[in-house]
N, C-alpha and C positions, 0 to 999 in steps of 0.2 A: 777217346781211348786210343793209345798207340796200337798199331797193327803188328803184333808180335807173332813170331813163328809158333804154330801150334805144336811143333815137334820139340820145343824147348821144355825142359823140366822146370816147373815153377814152384815157388815156396812163399809162404806168408804166415804171419801170426793169425790164427783163426778165431781167437777169443778176444774179448774186450780188453782194452788197456787199463791197467790199474791193479791194485792189490787183490789177489784171490788165491784160493787154495791150489787151483790147477790152471795152467795156460797151455795152449796147444799150438805147435808149429806144424803146419801141414805142407807136404810135398806131393806133387803129382807130375807124372811124366815117365818116359821110358828109362831115365837114369835115376829115378827116385831111390831104388834099392842100392844102386852103386854109390850114390852120395851117402846114404845111411851107413853103408859098410865103412866109410872113411871116418865117420864121426861117432859111431855108437859101438860100445862093447857090452855084450850081454854078460850076465853073471856066469853063464855056462861057457862063455867064450865063443859062441857061435855067431856067425854073421847074419845080418838081416836078409841078405840075398838067399839064404838057405831056409828062412822061416816059411812055414805054410801060411796060406792066406787066412784072414780072419783070426790071427793069433796075436797075443800081446806078450811082451817080454820085458823083464826088469833088467836094468843096467845103468850105464853112465854115458852121457855125452862127453867126449873128450876132445881136446885140442892137441893134435900132434905137431910138435915143432919139427923143423926140417932135420932129416937124418934119423928120426926116431923110428922104432920098429915095434909094432904092437904085437905082443905075445898073448897067450891065454891069460885072461884077466879075471881074478876072483876077488871076493869080498876081503880076503886077508890082505890083498895088495894095498887096500886103503889105509892099513895100519903100519905100512912100511915106507921106506924112502925109495923103493924101486921105481915108482912113477917119476920121481925127480931125476933119477939116473937115466931113465929112458926118454927124458924130455917130453913128458906127457902131462897135460894139465886136465884135471877133472873140472868140467864146467857145471854139470848138474846131474843129479840122480833122477832118472826118468823111467817112464813106461813107454815102450815103443810098440805101435800097432801097424801091422802090414795088411793091406788089401790089394790083392793082385788083379790086374786087368783080365777079363773085361767086367768082372763083378765088383765094381766100385762106383762111387758117385760120378766120377769123370770118365769111367771106362778105360782108365789108364792105371798103371801101378801107382798106388797111393800109400804114403807113409805118414803117420801122425805121431808126433813126439809129445807126450804129456809131461810137461815140465812143472816146476813150481811156478806159481802165478805171478811172481814179481817181474816187473818190466825189465830189470837188468838181466835176469836169467833168461828170459824169453829173447831179448835182443841178442845176447851172446850166442844162443843156440841158432837163431835165425842167421846171424852174421857168419857162423861156421858153415851152415848149409849153403849160403850164397857163395862163400869162398871156395867151396868144393864142387861147384858145377851147376847150381841152380841159379835162376834169376828171380827177382822179386815179381810176384804176380801183380797184374793190374787189377783194378776194382772189378769184382764179379767174374774174374777169369776162370775160377774153378767151375762155377755154374755155367759159364759160357762154353767151356769144354764139354760139360755134360750135355749141353744142347747140340753142339757141333758134332759130337761123337754119337748122337742118336739115343742117348740115355733118357732124355726128356724132350718134349717139344717146347716151343717158345712160350706158350701160355703157362706151362708148368714152371718154366724158368722164372717168369715174372711172379709166380705164386711164392717162390722162395723169398723174394724181397718183401712181398706182402706179409709173410709169416714173421719176418724179422721186425717189420714195422707195426704189426698188429697192436692196437691199443686196448682191445677188449677181448673177452673170451669168444664172443660170437664172430668178431672179425678174424680171429685165429681159426675158428672152425671153417669159415668160408675159404680162407687161404689154403688150409690143409686139404679141403675137398677139391680145390682146383689143382693142387699139387698131385693129388691122387689121380687126376685125369677126368673129373666129372664134366667140366666144360669141353675138354678135348674130345671126349667120347661123343658128346652131343654134336659137336661140329663135324666130326668124322661121319656120324650117322647121316646128317643132312647132306654132306658132300657126296656120300655114296649114292643117295637117291638122285641128286642132281646129275651125277656122272652117268647113271643108268639112263636117265631121260635124255641127256646129251648124246649118248651113243645111238639111241633110237633116232633122234632128230638128224644126226649127221649121216646115218645110213640112208635115211629117206632123201636127204638133200643130195648125197653123192650118187645115188642110184634112182633117179626119178622115173626111169623107164620101167621099173618093176610094176607089174599090174596091181599087186596088192600091197598097200602101204602098211608098214609095221607101226605107224604112228596112230594112236587113238587119242585125239585131241582132248576129248572129255576126261579120259583117265589121267592124262598128263596135267590137265587143269586142276583136277582133284588133288593130285600129289603136290603140285605147287601151292595150292590153297592151304593144304595141311602144313607145309613148310612155313608159309607166311604166318599162319596162326602160331606156330611154334616159336618163330622169331619174335612175334609181338609179345608172347608170354615171357620170353627171356628178357626182352628190352623193358618190359613193364617192371621188372625187378631192379633195373639199373639205378633208379633214384635211391631206393633203399640201400642197394649195394654200395653206391658211392658214399652214402652217409656212414654205413658201417665201416667202410674202408678209411675215409678221411675225417669223419666226424662233422659236427656243426659248431658254429661260433655262437656262444650265448653271452650276453653282456648284462651285468647287474648295474642298474643305475637308480638314482634317487637323490633327494636333497641330502645335505650333511646330517649325519647322526640318525639315519632311519634304520641302520642295522645291516648295511650291505656287506661289511666284512664279517659280521656274525653269520649271515646267511651263507657266505662263501665257506666259512669254516664248518658250518653244519652240513653242507653238501659234500665237502671234502672229508668229513668225519675226523678232522684234525685241526689244530691251531695253526693256520697259515698266515692269516692277516692279524695285525695288531688291533685289538678292540679296546677302546676307552670311552668314557662318557663324553669326552670332548669332541665337538663337531670338527670335521675337517682333518681327522687323524690320517686318513688315507689321502696322500697328496700325489699319488701316481697310480697307474693301473697295475694290477696284480693278476697274473694269468696262471691257470692250472688246467690239467686235463683230467677229467673224471669219467667213470663208466656209469651211465644211467640207463639201466635196462638194456644193456648191450650196445648202447650208442656212445661212441667216443665224443665227449662234450668238452670243447675248449671254453672254459668259463673265465670271464674277465670281471674283476671287481674294479669299478671306475671311481675316480675321485668325485666326491659329491659337491664339489665347489661349483657354484653357478656364476658368481661374480668374482673373478680373480683379483687378489690384492697385490700380487707381485709377479715377477717374471716366471718364477717356478710354478705358481698356481696357474698362470696363463698357459704355460706349456702343458700342464696336467689336463686342463680343460680341452685344449686342442686334441690331445691324445685320446681323451675320453670320447670326443665327438667322432674321431676317425673310427674307433672301435664300434661305436653305435652304428655308424654308416655301413660298416662291413658285416654287422651281426646278422645271423640267420634268425635269431630270436632275442628279443629284449625283455628282461625282467625288470619291471618298474615297481620299485618298492616304496610303500607308504608307511608312515608311523601312525598306527591306529590310536595312539594315546594323545594325538594332537589334531587340531583342525587342519584342513587343507590350507597350505600356504601358497604364496605367489610362486615360489620355486617349484612346487608340485605342478601348478598350471603351466609353467614354462616348459617343464619336461614333457608333460602330456602333449603339448603342441608340437614339440620337436620330434617325437617318435610316432606321430599319428599315422604315418604311412608304413611303419614297421610292424612285423609280426610280434605282438606284445602279450606278455603274461603279467597281469596285475596281481600284486601280493600285498596284503595288509599285515604288517609286522607288529609285534609287541601286544599281542592279544592277552598276555598275562597281566597287562596294566588296564586301568580304567579307560574305556573307549570314548573318544571324542570326535573321531573322524566322520565326515559326512559321506556315508556309504552310497547314498543315492547318486551323488555326483560322479562317483567312480563307476558305478554300475551302468550309468548312462553312456559312459565312454567305452567300457569294456564288457564283453559278454559274460565274463566271470571274474571274481576276485577271490583269491585263496587267503584264508586267515591262518597265520602262523605265529609261533614265537620262536625265533631263531635262537634266542638265549636259552630257552627251556627245551629246545629240539622238538617242538610240538608241530605236527602236520608237515614235517619235512618230506615225508613219503608222498604227500599229496603234490608237492612241488615237483618231485621227480616224475610222478605219473603224468602230470600236466605237461611237462617238457616233452616227454615221449609221445603223448597224445597229439600235441601240436605238430610234432615232426611227422607222424604217420597217420594223422587224422583218425586216431583211435584204432588203427589196425596195425598193431605191433605183432610181428610173428617171426619165427625162425623157420622158414619154409625148408622142406626137404628138397624141393626142386632147385635147379641151378639159379644162383643169383650172381649176375655179372656186375663187376664193380670197377674194372679197369677201363679208363677212358679210351685207350686205344682199341680195346675189344668192342666197346659200345659203338664207337664211330664206324668201325668195320662192319658190325652187324647191321647198323642203319643203312649202309651202302648195299649190303646183301639184300635187305628187305626192299629197298628201292628197285633193284634189278629184278627181283622176283615179281614185284607188282607190275613192272613193265612187261615182263614175259606173259603174265596173266592177261594183261590188257591186249597184247598182240594176239593171243589165242582167242579172246572174246571177240575181237574185231576181224578174226580170220585172216590176219596178215601172214606174209610168207614165214615159213618155219625158220628161215635164216635169222629173222629178227629175234625169235624166241631163243634160238641157239646162242646168239651173241649175248643176250642178257644173262643166260645161264652161265656162260663162260665168265662174264663179269662178276657174277655172284661167287663163283668158285675161286676166282682170284683173291677176293677179299677174305673168304673163309680160309684159304691157304695162308694168307698173311697173318692171321691170328695164331696159327700153329707154327709159323715159321717155315712152311714148305716153300714159300717164296719170300725172300728177304733181301735187303740191301745191307752193305757193311755199315752205312750210316745209321740204319735202324738199330742194328746190334750195338753199335757204339753208344747210341743214346740210351738204350735200355740198360746195358750193363754198367755204364758210367755211374748210375745211381746206386750201385751196390757198394758195400764196404770191401776193402782189401781183405782177402782171406776167405771170402764166400764164393 
C-alpha cells in the first residue's frame, strides 16, 4: 500500500461492482463537505456544508462546466432548458448522507452518495468527486483511518475484513463479536493485570533499600497462573476458530459412476454437477463452498477416472490427486448395488493415510457390496441414496463430527481465529510461563519483569498499540477499495 497523507480527502465506490438498485460513493476527510457542495444540489437548494449530521437529503449530482453558476435548483428545473443554458449536466438523481466528525466511522467528515447502482452512474459520480478535490482511496483506507484516528483498535479493524469474508452465519457472529470488542476487552483486561504486577516489580527493583518489599511472590504467581490458564482457554479455541473463519477442504472421490456428482448436488441442495448414467461424466474437478452446521466447507467433486485414456483425462486425474493430497477430509464413495471392484481397492490404498469418511451410495437399489471388507478398513460407513436424498443429513453430521470430534458448539466465550492473533498469544503464553518459572526458582525479579514486558509487547501488537507501517500495509492491503 502506498503511504498517502492522512490529511487527504479520500473517495471510493463502497459497494460491489455490477447491476444493483443502489450504489454508494463514499467520501472521508476534512474537505468532504466542500467537495459535496461542488457536485450536489439538494431539492431545497441548500448546500451539504449546511446539513446537520446524520441527515439524508434528496437531490442531484451535477457536473458544472466552466463559467457556470449554480442557482437555487428545484424539481421544476428538470422540465426546462435552464440547465443547458447554465451549462450544467445532471449526472444522477441521488440521496446524500452527511456524518460529521468525530461521530463517524473514520472520525472524519463523511459523505455518502447513494446513486443508482449501474457502474456507469457510479463511475461518473466518482470521477466528479475526484476532479473536485478528492483522491481515490487505497484498499482498506477508510478502515485504516478509523484505526489511526482511534475509532477502533487493530483487532477490530481486522474483524471488518472477517465480516466481509464470512462464509457462514457463525463465522459472521464471531467476526461481529470481535468488531464489538470482545477480544480487545479480554486483551486489555490481561494487560492491566500485567501492568499492575510490573509496576510492583519495578518499584522493588528501583528501591531495593526499602525494608519492606511490596512484592508478594506467591500472590504474583497466582495472578500469572490465572492469566496463563486464561490464555490456554483462548488458544484452545483457535483450531475451531480457524475452521469457522477459513473452512475445511473436503474431497469426494470414488470410481466412475458411483454418484459423486449426485452427492455434491444433494449437499448443495441444487443441481451443480451434470448427472448421467454414463461413467466418466465428470472429467474435471468441480468446487463449491457450502455451510455444514456452521462450518464453511469447500467441497470438491473429483473425476472418477482411474486409468486415463487421453491427455484431458490424464490432467483430470492429476488434478484430482492434488485435491486429495490437500484435503482435510476425504469422502470415499462406494456403489452399494455392485461388488467391490479393483478401482475401489486402488482408491482405498491411495487414501489410507487421509482422514476418511466412507459412504455407501445407491441403497435404493438391490445391495451387492461386501460391507465387511469396507468395515474392516473404516470405523463406520454411512448408507445413503444421493438420488433419493436419503440420509444426507447423516453425511453432514458425520463431516461435522470428524472436524470437531463430536464436540460442535457455538461457545459464548472468545474464539480466536486470526493467525496473527494466535501467534502473538502463543508468544504471550511463553513469556508468562517463563516468568512463572523464574518465580518458582526464586530468580531475580528483573527476570520476571523482563518476561512481563515481553508479554505486554505482544498483547499491544494485537490491538495495534505498537505497530509498524509494514504491518499496517500488509493487513489493509487485503481489504477491498471502499472499505
